[in-house]
N, C-alpha and C positions, 0 to 999 in steps of 0.2 A: 600051627600058624604061619603062614609066609608072611615075608616084610611088606608085601604090595596090599595082603590083608589088613595090616596095624595100620599102614598108612592112609587105607579108605575109612576105616573105622573111626581114626582120628580126626579126619579131613571132616567127615559126616557131624561129629559131634563139634567140631569146631565150626561149623555152619551153624547149628542147633543154638549153640551158645551166643554166638553175632544176631542171630533171628531172634530169638525169645529172651530178654532179659533177665526172668526168672531163674534160668536152667544153671546159670553160674559160671564159673570159670575158676582157674585156678588159684588167681590172686584176690579171689572173693572172700570178704572176712565174714566171721559169725553172724556179726552185729548184720550188716548189708544182706546177708542172706534171710534173718529173722524179718527184715523190714519188710523184704520183698514178699515173703510166706503171709505175713500179718495185711499188709496191702491187697494182696490178690482174694485173700476170704475177705475182706471186708468188700470188696467188689463184687466179688459171688452173692455176699449175703444182699447187698443193692441190689442186684439186676435180677435176682431171683425172687418174684414176689411172694411165693409160697413161705419160703423161709424166713423172709422178712417178716411176714405175717405172725409167725410162730414166736419169730424174738419179741416182738411187739406183744404180743399177749402172755408170753411166761414174763416179762420188766413191765409187765399193766403198764403200759407207752402206748401212745398213737402209732399208726405205720410212720408218718410222715415225719414224726420226732426221733424214731429209731434213726430210719433214713439220715436223717440228719444228724446225728450223731453217730453213726458208722460213718459217713463221708468225713465228719470232723477228725476222726480214729486215723482213716486214711491219711490224712495229711500229717498229722502228729505222729511220730515213729513210738515204738513201744516203751523203747525205756532211752536215755540221752545217749550219745554215741561214745565210746570207753574212749578213755583218756589216754593218750600217747601215741595213738595211731592217726598219724600224721599221711595222707597221700599225696 
């Protein structure tokens, strides 16, 4: 692999990381990555009606209540931020 190939790959990766928040970067903490994954998952559940219907049926809740619960979980992170990591 030549130096120009490595530069090209790195510049493409940096472009993707700048364009899409969920792809992460070198300074991304594990907590931030986990929160991004959780929010992306809940957004997908809310956006796809068959999956939302499945969750509503499995939890014996209405579809509207499940949508509300998922949106509330998107707002609130899965766990509190770790102590001592100040950016």
